[in-house]
N, C-alpha and C positions, 0 to 999 in steps of 0.2 A: 317793135322792130320788125321790119319786113325781111323777107328772105334775102333780098339783095344786100340790105344793110348788114345782115348777119354774116353773109359771106365776106363782105368787105372787112368787117371787124375781125373775123377769123384770120383773114389774110394778113392784116396788120399785126395781130398778135403773133402769128407764126413767124413773120419777118423779124419782129422784135426778139422773139425767142431765139431764132437762129443767129441773129446778129449778136446777141449776148453770148451764145455758145461759142461763136467764132472769136469774140473778144477774149473769152475765158481761156480758149485753147491757143491763143496767140503765142503764149510761152508754154512749151511742153516740159514739165518736170519729170525726169526719169531717174531711176535709182541704179547706181553701179555698185555691186556688192562683191566682197571678197572675205576670205577667212582669216587674214593676217591682221596685225595691229596697225594702228595709225602711224607708227614709226617705220613701217615696212616699205620695201620697194614697190609692192602692189599699191600702197596708198600714194606714194610719189607719182606713180604712173596714172592712177585714177584722177588725181588732182590736176596733173598736166593736161590730160585729155579733156577734163571738164572745162578748164580755162580756155583751151584752144577751140573747143566746140562752141562755147558761148560766143567767142569773138567771130568765129567763122560763120556762124549762123545768124549773126546780128542779134543775139539774145533770144532766138526762137527756142533753143534747146538748153536746158539746164540739167546738169548731172549732179545728183546728190549722192555722196559716198556713204555706204554702209559697210563697216569693217568689223573685224573680230568675230566673225561667224554669227553676227546678230540676226542674220536671215537664214542661218543653217551652215553646215559644213560644205565642203566642196561638192560632194555628190548631190546634196540638196540644191546647191546653186545651179549646177548643170541641169538638173531636173526642172528647176524653176524657170530657167530660160527656155527650156524645151516646151513647157506647157503654158508659158506666158505669164506666170506669177512674178517673175523677176525680169526686169528690163535688160540689164547688162550685168556681166560678171567677169571677174578675172580669176582664173583657176589654173592650177598646175595640170600637167598631163596625167597626173596620178590616176584620177577617176575617169578621165576622158576615154581611155582605152576600153572601158566597159560600155561606152556608147558608140565610139567610132574605132573599131578594132585596128584599122590601118595605122593609127597613130602610135600604137605600142612599139613599133620598130624603133622609134626615137629613144626609148628607154633602155636600150641595150647598153650595158656597161662599156666604157672606154670606146664609144663609137666616134666621139668628136675629139679632135686634137686640141682645141682651144676655142675661145669665144669667137674669133674671127671666122673660123671654120664653121661653127654652129650657125652663126648669123648668115653666112653665105648660103648654106643649105636651106635654112628656113625662109629666107627672103627671096630665094630663087625658085626655079621651076619645081623642084622636089617639094618644097614647102607649100607652094600654091596647089600642087596636085593633091596634097593631103587636105588642105583647106576646102578644096572642091568636093571632098567626100562628106562634109558635115551636113549639107542639106538633105542628103539621102537618109539621115538619121534624125531629122527634125530639129537640127541645130544650125546656127549660122555663126561662123567665126570671122571677126573683123581682121585679126592680125595675130601673128606669133609674138608673144611677150616672153618674159624670162624669169626664171628662178636662179639659175646659175649652176655651178658644179657642186654636187652633193658631197658631204664629208660625214664621217662616222664619229659619233660621240657615245660614251658609255661610262658606267660607274664602277667597272670591275678591274680593268687593267689597260695600259697603253696598247695600241694596236699598230704594229709596223709591218708584220708579216701575216699572211693568210692564216697561219696556225694560231696566231694571237686572237683571231676573231671566232674561232671554233667554240660553239656552245653558248655564245652570247644571244640573249633574247632581245631582238631588235624590232622596234616598231617600224613598220613599213606602211606605205600608202596601199590602197586597195588596187594593186597593180601586179598582174601575174608575172610580168617580166622581171620586176624587181625581186619578187618572192622566189622565183626560180634561181636567180643569181645568188641570193643569200643562202638558200638551201644548199646550193652547190658548194659554197664556201664553209658549210658546216654550222652556220648560224641558224637561229630559230626565228624566222620572220613572223611577226605578229601584226596583221593589219589592224589599224585603229584610226578612228577619226582624229584629226588634228586637235579638235576641241578637247579631247580627253587626254592628250599626250602629256601635258605638264604634270597633271596629277598622277598619271601612271608612272612617270619618272620619279616623282617625289616619293611615291609610296613603294617603289621598287617592283611594281607589276611587270615592268620591262626593264632590262638593263640599260638600254640605250636607244638611240634613234639616228637618223641620217638626214641631213638637210644642208642647203647652202649656208655659207657664213652669215649672210644677211638675215636669214630666218632664225638661225641660232641666236643672233644678237637681239632681234626684235622680239623674240619669244622669251627672252631671259633664261635660256636653257643653262647658262653658266651657273644659275642658282641651284640647279638640280642635277648637273652632270659634271664629272671631274675630268674625264679624259676626252680630248679632241684629236682625231687622226685625220690628217689632210690627204685622204684617199682620193678625192676628186673622181670617184668611181663612175658617176653618171652625170652628164649634162642634162639639166632639167628645164625644158621649155615651159612656158605658160601660154595661156590664150586669153584674148579678150573676146568674150561671147556677147552676142546681142540676140534677144528673143526674136524668132521669126515673126511673131505677131507684131512686134515693133518695126522690124526691118521691112516687112511686106507693105506697111502703111506709109513708107517714105517715098518721096519722089526720087528720081535719078540724081538730081542735084543734092538732095539731102543725104542720100546714101554716100555720095562722094564726100560730103562734110564729115560723116562719121568715120569713113575709111581713113581720111587724111588726119583727123584728130586722133584716131587710134595709133597711127604711126608716131605722132608726137608723144603720146603716152608711153609707147614702147621704148622710144629713145630715152625718155626720162627714167624709165624702169631699168633699162640696161646700164645706164650711167650709174645709177644707185647700186646696182648689183656689183659692178666692177669696183666701185669705191669701197663697198663693204668687204669684198674679197681681198682687196689690197691693204686696207687699213683696219679691218675688224679683228684680225687675229691678235694684234697687239692689245686691243681692248679686252678680248676674251682672256688673254693671259693675265691682265691686270685684275680681272674679275675672278681669278683663281683657277682657271682651267690649265691643265697640263697638256701642252700641245706637242704631238709627234709630227714633225715636218718631213722627216726622211722615211716615207712609206715606200716599201718595196713594190712599186706598181707593176713591174714585170712579173713578179711572183704572183700577184693577184690575177693578172691576165692569164697566166699559165694555169692557175688553179680553176679559173672559170671556163676552161676549154670545153668541158662536158656541157655546160650551159650554152656556150656559143654554138655547139653542134645542134642543140635543140632549137635555138633561134634560127639557124640556117635552114633547118627543115621547115620551120613555121613561116618564116618571112621570105625565104629565098636568099641564097648567098649573093646572087647578083644584085639584088636590091640593097642588101647591107653594104656591099662593096661600093655601090653607086654613091651612097652617103659617105662612107669612110674615105673614099678617094676623090670626093667632089672638089672641083676647082672652078671658080667662076670665070 
């Protein structure tokens, strides 16, 4: 074979190879991971986003769900999207504040008056301003998702007043705002990965935990917790993250597909959270939990005043008031 024939052969083989690679990459399989069960609102959101993205992209992108912390707890999922080992993740704001400190302001107790207020803030300019902070920290967030209002459970006693909570050892997320609030109330906050929580409750390592109704349901905490108090002390957002390594490889049109599909996932998630909050309490009662519905919220807020003073100094009272008083 002469040199010209060799060059032609190489060119043909190269074209065939590239053509094969192009065909193989015609559909991009991506993983969307979260720490909750397949019965959770995270899973509902992931499935809705996957269906919409497949339709919107004409089958170009396929999202495969990984649930139940099979790829790690929430901190590991955030780190994974940051370094590119995980494509997409749905996570609470619990660990996010350790990566994007500005987000911690959202975890202040009794900041939001209800779901409509929270959605208006997060879907508006305040929420977008916070999302714009993520790239500075090697992350990219597609949208604000949802956990819902958090409630207290424990195995020691019913909690209706702040004094009832004193001395309880409560598992918290790795979140300094939550921990400061619980310490102020006289509780013993114990940061712990969600993957370890059920066993810790079962063995009595901690007295209780705090989560939205949907999480308490999907995690089967009624099996290991006796008392539920509807404190609704913190509205807990979540986020749909996408690895910058994936995001930066998308065209502008493809980025639009992901953003719009994320909104579909968020809506499905929020609908599930609301349904769980409205209907799940009856289920938990049937499963044996003793539910305290008349919690003295005003007394809890008064007891938290020293923590509110700390938060005002940290985040600025003006910024806190901008969220608390926000109207679209």
